[in-house]
FIMISE-463515 format. One line per 10 residues: number of its first residue (from 1); for each residue y negated, x negated, z negated of N, C-alpha, C. Coordinates in nm, 2 decimals. Layout:
BEGIN
NUM) Y:X:Z:Y:X:Z:Y:X:Z; ...
//
This chain:
BEGIN
1) 8.56:-6.13:-2.69:8.48:-6.25:-2.64:8.40:-6.25:-2.54; 8.47:-6.15:-2.41:8.38:-6.13:-2.31:8.24:-6.05:-2.37; 8.25:-5.94:-2.44:8.14:-5.88:-2.50:8.03:-5.99:-2.57; 8.08:-6.06:-2.65:8.00:-6.17:-2.68:7.95:-6.27:-2.62; 8.02:-6.31:-2.48:7.95:-6.38:-2.42:7.85:-6.31:-2.31; 7.87:-6.19:-2.30:7.78:-6.12:-2.20:7.66:-6.10:-2.31; 7.65:-6.10:-2.46:7.54:-6.07:-2.53:7.44:-6.18:-2.54; 7.50:-6.33:-2.50:7.45:-6.43:-2.55:7.32:-6.44:-2.47; 7.29:-6.40:-2.33:7.17:-6.43:-2.25:7.04:-6.36:-2.33; 7.07:-6.28:-2.39:6.99:-6.19:-2.46:6.92:-6.26:-2.59
11) 6.97:-6.33:-2.64:6.97:-6.40:-2.76:6.88:-6.51:-2.73; 6.74:-6.51:-2.79:6.63:-6.63:-2.78:6.69:-6.75:-2.84; 6.78:-6.75:-2.96:6.83:-6.86:-3.01:6.92:-6.96:-2.92; 6.98:-6.90:-2.82:7.05:-7.01:-2.72:6.97:-7.06:-2.60; 6.83:-7.02:-2.62:6.76:-7.06:-2.50:6.70:-7.21:-2.55; 6.72:-7.29:-2.44:6.70:-7.43:-2.43:6.54:-7.45:-2.50; 6.54:-7.55:-2.56:6.40:-7.60:-2.64:6.31:-7.59:-2.53; 6.20:-7.53:-2.54:6.08:-7.55:-2.44:6.08:-7.43:-2.33; 6.21:-7.35:-2.33:6.19:-7.27:-2.23:6.12:-7.14:-2.25; 6.04:-7.10:-2.14:5.96:-6.98:-2.19:6.02:-6.87:-2.21
21) 5.96:-6.78:-2.30:6.04:-6.64:-2.37:5.97:-6.55:-2.21; 6.10:-6.50:-2.16:6.07:-6.41:-2.05:5.98:-6.30:-2.05; 5.96:-6.23:-2.17:5.88:-6.12:-2.22:5.72:-6.17:-2.25; 5.71:-6.28:-2.31:5.59:-6.37:-2.29:5.54:-6.36:-2.16; 5.63:-6.44:-2.09:5.59:-6.50:-1.95:5.52:-6.36:-1.84; 5.60:-6.25:-1.88:5.59:-6.12:-1.82:5.45:-6.07:-1.85; 5.44:-6.08:-1.98:5.28:-6.03:-2.02:5.18:-6.12:-1.96; 5.19:-6.24:-1.95:5.07:-6.33:-1.92:5.08:-6.31:-1.78; 5.20:-6.29:-1.69:5.16:-6.26:-1.56:5.11:-6.09:-1.54; 5.13:-6.02:-1.61:5.06:-5.87:-1.61:4.90:-5.91:-1.64
31) 4.88:-5.97:-1.75:4.74:-6.02:-1.77:4.67:-6.09:-1.67; 4.72:-6.17:-1.61:4.67:-6.23:-1.49:4.62:-6.14:-1.38; 4.74:-6.07:-1.36:4.71:-5.96:-1.25:4.59:-5.85:-1.27; 4.60:-5.85:-1.40:4.49:-5.73:-1.45:4.34:-5.79:-1.44; 4.35:-5.93:-1.48:4.22:-6.00:-1.46:4.17:-5.99:-1.31; 4.29:-6.03:-1.20:4.24:-6.02:-1.07:4.20:-5.90:-1.02; 4.28:-5.82:-1.05:4.22:-5.66:-0.99:4.10:-5.64:-1.04; 4.07:-5.68:-1.17:3.92:-5.61:-1.24:3.79:-5.71:-1.14; 3.84:-5.83:-1.12:3.74:-5.92:-1.05:3.74:-5.85:-0.90; 3.85:-5.80:-0.84:3.85:-5.75:-0.70:3.76:-5.63:-0.71
41) 3.78:-5.55:-0.83:3.70:-5.43:-0.85:3.56:-5.46:-0.83; 3.53:-5.57:-0.92:3.36:-5.59:-0.95:3.33:-5.63:-0.80; 3.40:-5.72:-0.73:3.33:-5.75:-0.60:3.32:-5.64:-0.51; 3.43:-5.53:-0.51:3.40:-5.43:-0.44:3.28:-5.33:-0.47; 3.26:-5.31:-0.57:3.16:-5.26:-0.67:3.00:-5.34:-0.60; 3.03:-5.46:-0.62:2.89:-5.57:-0.58:2.88:-5.55:-0.41; 2.96:-5.52:-0.35:2.98:-5.53:-0.23:2.91:-5.39:-0.17; 2.94:-5.27:-0.23:2.90:-5.18:-0.22:2.76:-5.17:-0.28; 2.71:-5.23:-0.35:2.55:-5.20:-0.40:2.48:-5.32:-0.29; 2.52:-5.43:-0.25:2.47:-5.48:-0.16:2.48:-5.43:-0.02
51) 2.57:-5.34:0.03:2.59:-5.29:0.15:2.47:-5.17:0.14; 2.46:-5.10:0.05:2.37:-5.01:0.02:2.22:-5.06:0.03; 2.18:-5.18:-0.03:2.06:-5.23:-0.04:2.02:-5.28:0.10; 2.14:-5.31:0.15:2.09:-5.38:0.31:2.05:-5.27:0.41; 2.13:-5.19:0.39:2.11:-5.06:0.49:1.98:-5.01:0.46; 1.93:-4.98:0.32:1.80:-4.94:0.28:1.68:-5.02:0.35; 1.73:-5.15:0.32:1.61:-5.26:0.39:1.59:-5.25:0.55; 1.70:-5.23:0.61:1.72:-5.22:0.74:1.64:-5.11:0.77; 1.65:-4.98:0.71:1.56:-4.86:0.76:1.44:-4.88:0.75; 1.40:-4.96:0.62:1.24:-5.00:0.59:1.19:-5.06:0.73
61) 1.26:-5.16:0.75:1.23:-5.27:0.86:1.19:-5.19:0.99; 1.31:-5.08:1.02:1.30:-5.02:1.15:1.16:-4.94:1.15; 1.14:-4.88:1.06:1.02:-4.80:1.02:0.89:-4.90:1.06; 0.88:-5.01:0.97:0.77:-5.08:1.00:0.75:-5.14:1.15; 0.86:-5.17:1.21:0.86:-5.24:1.35:0.80:-5.13:1.43; 0.86:-5.02:1.42:0.83:-4.89:1.51:0.68:-4.85:1.52; 0.63:-4.85:1.38:0.50:-4.77:1.37:0.41:-4.90:1.42; 0.44:-5.03:1.38:0.35:-5.15:1.40:0.35:-5.14:1.60; 0.45:-5.10:1.66:0.44:-5.09:1.78:0.35:-4.98:1.84; 0.38:-4.87:1.76:0.29:-4.75:1.80:0.14:-4.79:1.79
71) 0.11:-4.85:1.70:-0.04:-4.88:1.66:-0.10:-4.97:1.76; 0.00:-5.08:1.80:-0.04:-5.16:1.90:-0.07:-5.09:2.07; 0.02:-4.98:2.09:0.03:-4.93:2.21:-0.10:-4.82:2.21; -0.16:-4.79:2.11:-0.26:-4.69:2.09:-0.40:-4.73:2.05; -0.50:-4.73:2.09:-0.62:-4.78:2.05:-0.69:-4.67:1.98; -0.66:-4.55:1.97:-0.74:-4.43:1.89:-0.75:-4.45:1.76; -0.82:-4.41:1.67:-0.82:-4.44:1.55:-0.72:-4.34:1.45; -0.71:-4.22:1.51:-0.61:-4.14:1.45:-0.47:-4.20:1.43; -0.43:-4.23:1.55:-0.29:-4.29:1.59:-0.28:-4.42:1.49; -0.38:-4.51:1.50:-0.36:-4.63:1.44:-0.36:-4.61:1.30
81) -0.45:-4.52:1.27:-0.45:-4.49:1.07:-0.30:-4.43:1.04; -0.26:-4.34:1.12:-0.13:-4.26:1.10:-0.02:-4.40:1.11; -0.02:-4.50:1.19:0.08:-4.60:1.19:0.07:-4.69:1.05; -0.08:-4.74:1.01:-0.09:-4.80:0.90:-0.04:-4.72:0.78; -0.05:-4.61:0.76:-0.01:-4.53:0.63:0.15:-4.54:0.63; 0.21:-4.53:0.77:0.34:-4.53:0.75:0.41:-4.65:0.72; 0.34:-4.77:0.78:0.38:-4.91:0.74:0.34:-4.92:0.61; 0.24:-4.89:0.55:0.21:-4.90:0.41:0.31:-4.82:0.31; 0.36:-4.71:0.34:0.45:-4.67:0.28:0.57:-4.71:0.25; 0.64:-4.76:0.40:0.75:-4.83:0.42:0.76:-4.97:0.33
91) 0.62:-5.04:0.33:0.61:-5.16:0.26:0.63:-5.13:0.10; 0.58:-5.02:0.05:0.60:-4.97:-0.09:0.73:-4.96:-0.13; 0.83:-4.88:-0.04:0.95:-4.87:-0.07:1.02:-5.01:-0.07; 0.99:-5.08:0.03:1.03:-5.23:0.03:1.04:-5.32:-0.09; 0.92:-5.27:-0.16:0.89:-5.33:-0.28:0.98:-5.25:-0.39; 0.99:-5.15:-0.38:1.07:-5.09:-0.51:1.23:-5.12:-0.47; 1.28:-5.15:-0.33:1.42:-5.20:-0.32:1.43:-5.33:-0.39; 1.33:-5.42:-0.36:1.35:-5.57:-0.41:1.34:-5.55:-0.57; 1.25:-5.46:-0.63:1.24:-5.46:-0.78:1.38:-5.43:-0.84; 1.45:-5.32:-0.76:1.59:-5.27:-0.79:1.69:-5.40:-0.83
101) 1.66:-5.48:-0.69:1.77:-5.57:-0.66:1.73:-5.70:-0.77; 1.62:-5.71:-0.82:1.59:-5.79:-0.92:1.61:-5.74:-1.07; 1.62:-5.61:-1.07:1.69:-5.56:-1.17:1.83:-5.57:-1.20; 1.90:-5.58:-1.08:2.05:-5.58:-1.07:2.07:-5.71:-1.10; 1.98:-5.81:-1.08:2.03:-5.95:-1.13:1.98:-5.98:-1.26; 1.90:-5.92:-1.29:1.87:-5.93:-1.46:1.96:-5.87:-1.57; 2.08:-5.79:-1.48:2.15:-5.72:-1.58:2.29:-5.78:-1.53; 2.29:-5.91:-1.51:2.43:-5.99:-1.49:2.50:-6.01:-1.62; 2.45:-5.99:-1.72:2.51:-6.04:-1.85:2.66:-5.98:-1.86; 2.76:-6.06:-1.93:2.88:-6.00:-1.90:2.92:-5.95:-2.05
111) 2.86:-5.95:-2.13:2.85:-5.90:-2.27:2.76:-5.80:-2.29; 2.80:-5.71:-2.37:2.72:-5.59:-2.40:2.62:-5.63:-2.50; 2.49:-5.58:-2.43:2.37:-5.60:-2.52:2.29:-5.48:-2.52; 2.17:-5.45:-2.62:2.10:-5.37:-2.62:2.03:-5.35:-2.50; 2.08:-5.22:-2.43:2.03:-5.20:-2.29:1.95:-5.05:-2.26; 1.83:-5.05:-2.21:1.76:-4.93:-2.15:1.82:-4.86:-2.06; 1.86:-4.78:-2.06:1.96:-4.71:-1.94:1.84:-4.65:-1.84; 1.76:-4.59:-1.88:1.65:-4.53:-1.79:1.62:-4.61:-1.67; 1.56:-4.72:-1.68:1.52:-4.80:-1.56:1.66:-4.81:-1.46; 1.79:-4.84:-1.53:1.89:-4.86:-1.45:1.92:-4.72:-1.36
121) 1.91:-4.62:-1.42:1.93:-4.46:-1.35:1.82:-4.48:-1.26; 1.70:-4.50:-1.28:1.59:-4.48:-1.17:1.60:-4.58:-1.08; 1.66:-4.69:-1.08:1.69:-4.81:-0.98:1.79:-4.76:-0.89; 1.91:-4.70:-0.96:2.01:-4.64:-0.86:1.98:-4.53:-0.79; 1.94:-4.44:-0.84:1.88:-4.32:-0.77:1.79:-4.38:-0.66; 1.71:-4.47:-0.69:1.61:-4.51:-0.57:1.68:-4.54:-0.45; 1.76:-4.64:-0.49:1.88:-4.71:-0.38:1.94:-4.61:-0.29; 2.00:-4.48:-0.38:2.05:-4.36:-0.31:1.95:-4.25:-0.25; 1.86:-4.29:-0.23:1.72:-4.19:-0.22:1.75:-4.12:-0.09; 1.76:-4.23:0.02:1.78:-4.18:0.15:1.90:-4.11:0.18
131) 2.00:-4.19:0.14:2.13:-4.11:0.15:2.14:-3.97:0.10; 2.09:-3.96:-0.01:2.10:-3.83:-0.10:2.01:-3.72:0.02; 1.90:-3.75:0.06:1.83:-3.67:0.16:1.89:-3.64:0.27; 1.97:-3.73:0.34:2.05:-3.73:0.47:2.15:-3.62:0.43; 2.19:-3.62:0.32:2.31:-3.52:0.33:2.27:-3.39:0.25; 2.13:-3.37:0.26:2.06:-3.26:0.22:2.09:-3.22:0.04; 2.08:-3.33:-0.03:2.12:-3.32:-0.17:1.98:-3.32:-0.25; 1.98:-3.22:-0.34:1.85:-3.22:-0.43:1.90:-3.30:-0.54; 1.80:-3.38:-0.61:1.84:-3.46:-0.71:1.72:-3.42:-0.84; 1.79:-3.38:-0.94:1.69:-3.33:-1.06:1.75:-3.42:-1.18
141) 1.66:-3.52:-1.24:1.66:-3.59:-1.33:1.58:-3.55:-1.46; 1.66:-3.58:-1.57:1.60:-3.56:-1.71:1.64:-3.67:-1.79; 1.54:-3.78:-1.81:1.57:-3.90:-1.86:1.49:-3.91:-2.00; 1.55:-3.86:-2.09:1.50:-3.83:-2.22:1.48:-4.00:-2.29; 1.37:-4.01:-2.35:1.33:-4.14:-2.43:1.44:-4.12:-2.58; 1.48:-4.25:-2.57:1.58:-4.26:-2.70:1.62:-4.41:-2.74; 1.70:-4.44:-2.81:1.74:-4.57:-2.84:1.83:-4.62:-2.74; 1.82:-4.77:-2.73:1.89:-4.83:-2.61:2.06:-4.81:-2.67; 2.13:-4.83:-2.54:2.28:-4.83:-2.56:2.32:-4.98:-2.55; 2.47:-5.00:-2.63:2.50:-5.13:-2.62:2.58:-5.14:-2.51
151) 2.54:-5.22:-2.40:2.58:-5.21:-2.28:2.59:-5.34:-2.19; 2.67:-5.35:-2.08:2.64:-5.44:-1.98:2.57:-5.38:-1.88; 2.45:-5.37:-1.85:2.37:-5.33:-1.75:2.43:-5.31:-1.64; 2.48:-5.43:-1.57:2.54:-5.41:-1.43:2.68:-5.35:-1.39; 2.73:-5.32:-1.52:2.87:-5.26:-1.53:2.84:-5.12:-1.53; 2.75:-5.08:-1.59:2.71:-4.92:-1.62:2.65:-4.90:-1.48; 2.56:-4.97:-1.40:2.51:-4.94:-1.27:2.62:-4.92:-1.18; 2.73:-5.02:-1.18:2.84:-4.97:-1.09:2.92:-4.84:-1.11; 2.92:-4.79:-1.25:2.98:-4.67:-1.28:2.89:-4.58:-1.24; 2.76:-4.57:-1.26:2.67:-4.48:-1.22:2.67:-4.46:-1.04
161) 2.68:-4.57:-1.00:2.68:-4.57:-0.85:2.79:-4.52:-0.80; 2.92:-4.52:-0.84:3.03:-4.44:-0.81:3.04:-4.34:-0.85; 2.95:-4.27:-0.97:2.97:-4.14:-1.00:2.90:-4.05:-0.89; 2.76:-4.10:-0.87:2.65:-4.05:-0.76:2.73:-4.03:-0.64; 2.77:-4.13:-0.57:2.84:-4.15:-0.45:2.95:-4.03:-0.44; 3.05:-4.01:-0.56:3.14:-3.89:-0.56:3.06:-3.76:-0.56; 2.99:-3.76:-0.65:2.89:-3.61:-0.65:2.83:-3.58:-0.49; 2.80:-3.69:-0.45:2.71:-3.65:-0.29:2.86:-3.63:-0.21; 2.96:-3.70:-0.21:3.07:-3.65:-0.14:3.16:-3.51:-0.15; 3.10:-3.47:-0.26:3.18:-3.31:-0.33:3.07:-3.23:-0.27
171) 2.97:-3.25:-0.23:2.88:-3.15:-0.16:2.84:-3.19:0.00; 2.94:-3.17:0.07:2.94:-3.19:0.23:2.84:-3.10:0.31; 2.82:-2.99:0.22:2.69:-2.92:0.31:2.56:-2.90:0.22; 2.56:-3.02:0.12:2.45:-3.02:0.05:2.46:-2.94:-0.09; 2.34:-2.98:-0.16:2.38:-2.91:-0.30:2.28:-2.96:-0.39; 2.29:-2.96:-0.52:2.21:-3.02:-0.62:2.29:-3.11:-0.73; 2.21:-3.21:-0.76:2.28:-3.30:-0.83:2.19:-3.34:-0.94; 2.23:-3.32:-1.07:2.16:-3.34:-1.22:2.21:-3.47:-1.27; 2.12:-3.56:-1.29:2.14:-3.66:-1.39:2.04:-3.67:-1.52; 2.14:-3.65:-1.63:2.07:-3.64:-1.75:2.09:-3.74:-1.86
181) 2.02:-3.83:-1.90:2.04:-3.90:-2.01:1.97:-3.86:-2.16; 2.03:-3.83:-2.26:1.99:-3.80:-2.38:2.06:-3.87:-2.50; 2.03:-3.85:-2.60:2.09:-3.91:-2.73:2.14:-3.82:-2.81; 2.27:-3.85:-2.87:2.34:-3.77:-2.99:2.33:-3.87:-3.09; 2.22:-3.81:-3.15:2.22:-3.87:-3.28:2.29:-3.86:-3.40; 2.36:-3.74:-3.41:2.48:-3.71:-3.51:2.59:-3.83:-3.48; 2.63:-3.83:-3.34:2.76:-3.89:-3.32:2.68:-4.05:-3.30; 2.55:-4.09:-3.28:2.54:-4.22:-3.25:2.56:-4.28:-3.12; 2.56:-4.21:-3.04:2.60:-4.21:-2.89:2.47:-4.18:-2.80; 2.49:-4.28:-2.70:2.39:-4.22:-2.57:2.47:-4.17:-2.44
191) 2.45:-4.04:-2.41:2.51:-3.96:-2.33:2.45:-3.99:-2.21; 2.52:-4.00:-2.08:2.46:-4.01:-1.95:2.57:-3.91:-1.86; 2.49:-3.82:-1.80:2.58:-3.71:-1.74:2.54:-3.68:-1.58; 2.63:-3.70:-1.50:2.63:-3.65:-1.35:2.70:-3.55:-1.33; 2.59:-3.44:-1.29:2.66:-3.33:-1.27:2.62:-3.29:-1.10; 2.74:-3.21:-1.05:2.70:-3.16:-0.89:2.73:-3.04:-0.89; 2.68:-2.95:-0.78:2.73:-2.83:-0.77:2.83:-2.83:-0.64; 2.94:-2.91:-0.63:3.00:-2.92:-0.51:3.13:-2.84:-0.54; 3.23:-2.89:-0.46:3.37:-2.82:-0.44:3.44:-2.80:-0.57; 3.41:-2.88:-0.70:3.50:-2.89:-0.79:3.62:-2.94:-0.78
201) 3.71:-2.97:-0.89:3.84:-3.04:-0.90:3.94:-2.95:-0.96; 4.06:-2.92:-0.87:4.16:-2.82:-0.91:4.20:-2.86:-1.06; 4.23:-2.76:-1.16:4.27:-2.80:-1.27:4.38:-2.89:-1.29; 4.51:-2.86:-1.21:4.60:-2.96:-1.20:4.58:-3.09:-1.17; 4.48:-3.13:-1.09:4.46:-3.28:-1.06:4.34:-3.33:-1.15; 4.29:-3.26:-1.27:4.21:-3.33:-1.35:4.25:-3.43:-1.44; 4.41:-3.43:-1.48:4.47:-3.50:-1.56:4.50:-3.64:-1.50; 4.47:-3.66:-1.36:4.52:-3.76:-1.29:4.39:-3.82:-1.22; 4.30:-3.79:-1.23:4.18:-3.85:-1.17:4.18:-4.00:-1.22; 4.18:-4.00:-1.34:4.14:-4.14:-1.39:4.25:-4.26:-1.34
211) 4.36:-4.22:-1.31:4.47:-4.29:-1.24:4.46:-4.38:-1.13; 4.48:-4.51:-1.16:4.47:-4.60:-1.02:4.54:-4.55:-0.91; 4.47:-4.55:-0.79:4.52:-4.52:-0.67:4.50:-4.36:-0.64; 4.52:-4.29:-0.75:4.50:-4.13:-0.70:4.36:-4.10:-0.66; 4.34:-4.04:-0.56:4.23:-3.96:-0.49:4.26:-3.84:-0.44; 4.15:-3.77:-0.46:4.14:-3.64:-0.37:4.10:-3.66:-0.23; 4.04:-3.77:-0.18:4.01:-3.80:-0.06:4.07:-3.86:0.02; 4.08:-3.84:0.15:4.19:-3.90:0.25:4.14:-4.03:0.31; 4.01:-4.10:0.25:3.97:-4.21:0.29:3.82:-4.21:0.28; 3.78:-4.35:0.32:3.64:-4.33:0.35:3.56:-4.25:0.42
221) 3.44:-4.19:0.41:3.36:-4.10:0.46:3.30:-4.19:0.58; 3.22:-4.10:0.64:3.15:-4.19:0.77:3.04:-4.29:0.72; 3.00:-4.27:0.61:2.92:-4.38:0.54:2.98:-4.52:0.50; 3.14:-4.51:0.49:3.22:-4.61:0.48:3.26:-4.62:0.32; 3.20:-4.50:0.24:3.24:-4.51:0.10:3.34:-4.43:0.05; 3.42:-4.44:-0.06:3.51:-4.37:-0.12:3.63:-4.37:-0.06; 3.73:-4.31:-0.16:3.86:-4.29:-0.08:3.98:-4.37:-0.12; 3.94:-4.47:-0.21:4.05:-4.59:-0.25:4.10:-4.55:-0.34; 4.09:-4.46:-0.42:4.14:-4.42:-0.54:4.12:-4.52:-0.66; 4.05:-4.62:-0.65:4.01:-4.71:-0.77:3.88:-4.70:-0.85
231) 3.79:-4.61:-0.80:3.65:-4.58:-0.83:3.66:-4.54:-0.99; 3.73:-4.43:-0.99:3.72:-4.33:-1.13:3.80:-4.44:-1.23; 3.93:-4.49:-1.19:4.01:-4.59:-1.30:3.91:-4.69:-1.35; 3.86:-4.76:-1.24:3.76:-4.87:-1.29:3.67:-4.82:-1.36; 3.61:-4.70:-1.36:3.50:-4.64:-1.44:3.55:-4.62:-1.59; 3.67:-4.57:-1.59:3.73:-4.56:-1.71:3.74:-4.67:-1.79; 3.80:-4.80:-1.72:3.82:-4.92:-1.78:3.70:-4.98:-1.83; 3.59:-4.97:-1.75:3.47:-5.04:-1.81:3.40:-4.95:-1.91; 3.41:-4.82:-1.92:3.34:-4.75:-2.02:3.45:-4.78:-2.17; 3.55:-4.77:-2.17:3.65:-4.80:-2.26:3.63:-4.95:-2.32
241) 3.59:-5.05:-2.22:3.59:-5.19:-2.27:3.43:-5.19:-2.34; 3.36:-5.08:-2.31:3.22:-5.08:-2.40:3.26:-5.01:-2.54; 3.37:-4.97:-2.56:3.42:-4.87:-2.68:3.34:-4.73:-2.65; 3.34:-4.67:-2.53:3.27:-4.56:-2.51:3.40:-4.47:-2.46; 3.33:-4.34:-2.41:3.43:-4.24:-2.35:3.39:-4.22:-2.23; 3.43:-4.15:-2.15:3.42:-4.07:-2.02:3.48:-3.95:-2.02; 3.40:-3.85:-1.99:3.46:-3.71:-1.99:3.41:-3.64:-1.87; 3.51:-3.57:-1.83:3.48:-3.48:-1.71:3.53:-3.35:-1.72; 3.45:-3.25:-1.67:3.45:-3.09:-1.68:3.44:-3.05:-1.52; 3.51:-2.95:-1.47:3.52:-2.91:-1.34:3.56:-2.77:-1.34
251) 3.48:-2.69:-1.24:3.55:-2.57:-1.19:3.52:-2.55:-1.03; 3.64:-2.53:-0.97:3.66:-2.52:-0.80:3.55:-2.41:-0.79; 3.49:-2.47:-0.70:3.37:-2.39:-0.61:3.24:-2.39:-0.70; 3.24:-2.45:-0.81:3.10:-2.45:-0.88:3.06:-2.59:-0.92; 3.14:-2.69:-0.95:3.07:-2.83:-0.95:3.17:-2.92:-1.04; 3.14:-3.02:-1.07:3.20:-3.11:-1.16:3.08:-3.20:-1.24; 3.11:-3.20:-1.38:3.03:-3.28:-1.43:3.09:-3.41:-1.55; 3.03:-3.54:-1.49:3.10:-3.66:-1.58:3.02:-3.70:-1.67; 3.04:-3.72:-1.81:2.95:-3.78:-1.91:3.01:-3.89:-1.95; 2.92:-4.01:-1.95:2.95:-4.12:-2.00:2.86:-4.12:-2.15
261) 2.96:-4.17:-2.26:2.93:-4.17:-2.40:2.92:-4.33:-2.43; 2.83:-4.37:-2.45:2.80:-4.51:-2.53:2.74:-4.53:-2.65; 2.78:-4.61:-2.71:2.74:-4.65:-2.84:2.60:-4.69:-2.84; 2.54:-4.64:-2.96:2.39:-4.68:-2.96:2.37:-4.82:-3.02; 2.27:-4.89:-2.95:2.28:-5.05:-3.01:2.22:-5.04:-3.16; 2.26:-5.14:-3.21:2.19:-5.14:-3.37:2.04:-5.18:-3.35; 1.98:-5.14:-3.46:1.83:-5.18:-3.47:1.83:-5.35:-3.45; 1.70:-5.37:-3.41:1.68:-5.54:-3.41:1.72:-5.59:-3.57; 1.80:-5.69:-3.59:1.81:-5.80:-3.68:1.92:-5.73:-3.76; 2.00:-5.63:-3.69:2.13:-5.59:-3.73:2.25:-5.64:-3.66
271) 2.35:-5.64:-3.69:2.47:-5.68:-3.62:2.58:-5.60:-3.63
//
């Protein structure tokens, strides 16, 4: 009788009518937590993009103000011409930053759609251009023309931003960063590869790098970026939600390559 009594709570038949199933309730709570985590990740990624953009705008404004003052202080034509040229160059960069921000705004769709990844790559690299120069990173791009990917542009930009910053942090003494976009016609995929010449990832750590909260860093660097352990796990989740794949290859002392593989968008008129 005792064993039979103890077994009763496990039976859903004896639960009061309308009583929620504990297992179903647990699944719902986990789903809610996962959605909240994804929202926090998106907000963190957006905050990083805004922070990078704001920092770049501040640099441009500083340049414009300083050379405007120099032009006002000096009456000789050579100095004023130099000041005007610097102001013009800074203004043109400000226009590029504005276009990148507008591109980010255009890519806010939450549903995958036919997306040309080339402008997304170019705009993201432009936002990080000064940062890469400051850390003595040479950037080499190969953006092959090809079909559009089925993707959410803003989410892919978040993934790309994370991979580029990770690559920069893997080269503390400078190095080379390669960004390659190509079409795998046989597999029907668009491949986006970010490769660095940095420190590399030890083989024993590779299986864990996409796990939440796992990080090879001790915290954010002097620029305030990285070290949370959420970046790569979020990247993997985003790419898999696109029915794509993210792969990594790394050799200690030689560098690391991440490849994002996204499905090609169907031709117009097809679903």
